N, CA and C of each residue as an Amber inpcrd file, in Angstrom:
protein
   186
-124.7020000 101.5650000   1.3140000-123.1490000 101.4290000   1.6880000
-122.2950000 101.1420000   0.5030000-121.8630000 101.8010000  -0.0070000
-121.3280000 101.5430000  -2.0900000-119.7170000 101.2330000  -1.6990000
-118.6160000 100.5360000  -1.4690000-117.5510000 100.6520000  -1.1150000
-117.5620000 100.1600000  -2.8150000-116.0080000 101.2880000  -3.4350000
-115.5810000 101.7920000  -4.6600000-114.1640000 101.2300000  -4.3150000
-113.7800000 100.3290000  -5.7670000-113.1820000  99.7360000  -5.8900000
-111.8440000 100.0190000  -5.5530000-111.4480000 102.2110000  -6.0510000
-110.1780000 102.2270000  -5.5120000-109.7670000 102.4400000  -4.9240000
-111.3210000 102.3020000  -3.3010000-110.7260000 102.7420000  -2.4490000
-110.4410000 101.4860000  -1.6530000-110.8050000  99.8970000  -2.1570000
-110.5090000  99.1550000  -1.6530000-109.2690000  99.1040000  -2.1660000
-108.5300000  98.8270000  -3.6380000-107.8500000  98.6630000  -3.3720000
-106.3840000  99.8540000  -3.1440000-106.8730000 100.5840000  -2.6370000
-105.5470000 100.7920000  -1.9470000-105.9390000 101.3390000  -0.8290000
-107.2480000 100.3110000  -0.3550000-106.6390000 100.4060000   1.1360000
-105.8380000  98.7430000   0.7780000-106.0240000  98.2090000   0.1060000
-105.4900000  96.4190000   0.4750000-103.7020000  97.4540000   0.3410000
-103.2350000  97.7270000  -0.8630000-102.2310000  98.7090000  -0.8100000
-101.4490000  98.9230000   0.6320000-102.3110000  99.8900000   1.6390000
-102.6120000  99.8740000   2.6790000-101.5040000  98.6630000   3.7300000
-102.6180000  97.9930000   3.7600000-102.0340000  97.1620000   4.2140000
-101.3400000  96.2810000   3.6130000-100.6960000  96.0950000   2.7860000
 -99.7040000  95.5130000   2.1150000 -98.0950000  95.9320000   2.6880000
 -97.9840000  96.8180000   2.4620000 -97.6210000  98.0410000   2.6460000
 -96.5930000  97.0460000   3.5770000 -97.8890000  97.8230000   5.3870000
 -97.0970000  97.8330000   6.1130000 -96.9590000  95.5760000   6.4700000
 -97.1850000  95.1040000   5.9090000 -96.7250000  93.6940000   6.1830000
 -95.2370000  93.5640000   5.7030000 -94.9300000  93.7380000   4.3480000
 -93.6920000  94.3690000   4.0180000 -92.6720000  94.6170000   4.9720000
 -92.5690000  95.8400000   5.8110000 -91.7730000  96.3280000   6.8910000
 -92.1480000  95.1410000   8.5070000 -93.4990000  94.6310000   8.3900000
 -93.1360000  93.9650000   9.7890000 -91.8510000  92.6580000   9.0190000
 -91.2340000  92.2660000  10.3150000 -90.4310000  91.4540000  10.4030000
 -90.6110000  90.5210000  11.6370000 -90.3940000  89.7640000  12.0410000
 -90.4440000  89.2220000  13.2660000 -88.9400000  89.5150000  14.8310000
 -89.6540000  89.5510000  15.7090000 -88.6880000  90.3050000  16.6320000
 -87.1120000  88.9580000  17.4050000 -85.8290000  89.6190000  17.2140000
 -85.4180000  89.1210000  17.3550000 -85.8530000  88.9490000  18.8170000
 -85.4210000  87.0660000  19.7080000 -85.4500000  86.2380000  21.1000000
 -85.2780000  87.2190000  21.8740000 -84.2180000  88.2090000  22.2530000
 -83.7270000  89.3880000  23.3010000 -85.0100000  90.2800000  22.9140000
 -85.1050000  90.9130000  20.9530000 -86.7010000  91.7740000  21.6110000
 -87.4320000  90.8760000  22.5400000 -87.7010000  89.3100000  21.5760000
 -89.7720000  89.9860000  22.4680000 -88.5290000  89.5520000  24.0790000
 -88.5930000  88.6520000  24.7390000 -88.2520000  88.8220000  26.1880000
 -88.4420000  89.7230000  26.7320000 -87.5460000  91.1130000  25.9110000
 -88.2040000  92.3120000  27.2240000 -88.5200000  92.7570000  26.1320000
 -90.0590000  93.3150000  25.2060000 -91.4370000  93.2060000  25.4010000
 -91.5880000  92.4660000  26.6250000 -92.3150000  91.4090000  26.3920000
 -92.2520000  90.1660000  26.7740000 -92.8380000  90.4330000  28.8900000
 -91.5730000  90.6140000  28.6910000 -91.1030000  91.1620000  30.4760000
 -91.7630000  92.4680000  30.6400000 -91.4710000  93.8000000  29.9390000
 -92.4320000  95.0140000  30.5280000 -93.9250000  94.6580000  30.1600000
 -94.4150000  94.4300000  29.2780000 -95.3810000  94.1690000  29.2540000
 -96.0330000  93.2350000  30.8360000 -95.6680000  92.5250000  30.8310000
 -95.5800000  91.1130000  32.3830000 -95.9540000  92.0200000  33.0830000
 -95.0190000  93.3720000  33.3610000 -94.5190000  93.4480000  34.8400000
 -96.2400000  95.2240000  35.2580000 -96.8290000  95.3410000  33.6520000
 -97.6310000  96.7700000  33.7020000 -98.2930000  95.7400000  33.7720000
 -99.1410000  94.0970000  33.3040000-100.6320000  93.6190000  34.0430000
-100.0300000  93.2270000  35.1580000 -99.3200000  93.0990000  36.1610000
 -99.2920000  92.5890000  37.2640000 -99.1260000  94.9430000  37.5220000
 -98.7430000  95.2030000  37.7580000 -99.1960000  96.7110000  38.0290000
-100.6450000  97.1080000  38.3920000-100.7420000  97.3580000  36.7730000
-102.4330000  96.9280000  36.8990000-103.2990000  96.4120000  37.8440000
-103.5520000  95.5470000  37.7750000-103.8160000  94.3480000  38.5870000
-103.7370000  94.4070000  40.1100000-102.3160000  95.5740000  40.6810000
-102.1030000  95.3750000  41.4340000-102.5250000  96.9720000  42.2100000
-103.0010000  97.2170000  40.8340000-104.0670000  98.6850000  41.8460000
-105.5830000  98.4340000  41.6870000-105.9520000  97.6280000  41.2780000
-107.4730000  97.2850000  40.6230000-107.4890000  96.5110000  41.9360000
-106.8190000  95.5580000  42.1380000-107.1450000  94.8020000  43.8530000
-107.2400000  96.1290000  45.0840000-106.0850000  96.8540000  45.0310000
-106.0240000  97.9660000  46.3550000-106.8550000  98.4510000  45.7090000
-107.5690000  99.2230000  44.6350000-109.1620000 100.1360000  44.8530000
-110.0500000  98.6370000  45.1070000-109.4080000  97.7920000  44.7130000
-111.3110000  96.5660000  45.6670000-111.0600000  96.2850000  46.9260000
-110.5570000  96.2810000  47.2990000-110.0170000  96.2270000  48.9070000
-110.5670000  98.0930000  49.5610000-109.8600000  98.9740000  48.9580000
-110.1930000 100.2460000  49.6230000-111.7280000 100.1080000  49.2090000
-113.0350000 100.2130000  48.0980000-113.5170000 100.0580000  47.8910000
-114.9490000  98.8920000  48.7650000-114.4440000  97.7610000  49.0830000
-115.0130000  96.6240000  49.1480000-115.5960000  96.0790000  50.3380000
-113.7750000  95.7690000  50.6830000-113.9900000  94.9270000  52.3100000
-113.5660000  96.3350000  53.1460000-113.0500000  97.2150000  53.0280000
-112.8520000  98.4090000  54.0260000-114.1220000  98.5790000  54.4820000
-114.6830000  99.8500000  54.5930000-116.1060000  99.0960000  54.3320000
-117.6120000  98.5630000  55.0810000-116.8490000  98.1600000  54.9940000
-117.7030000  96.1810000  55.7360000-117.0540000  96.0500000  57.0930000
-115.8300000  96.4420000  57.2540000-115.3390000  96.4400000  58.5170000
-115.3200000  97.0490000  58.9810000-115.4780000  98.6980000  58.8970000
-115.3900000  99.4550000  60.2820000-117.3220000  99.6670000  60.5460000
């Protein structure tokens, strides 16, 4: 597989453009995103645990 210099240069320029646009989030933005992500993780975990109970524990009890 041969990588051309033009393609590599184009890819690097795309990455650099994205990095130039990036910035650090402000403190309140960071905490807001962290709370939303934490809530989503807890929700998905609760759903997964509920499915586990329905599929494993309840059939053994019957």
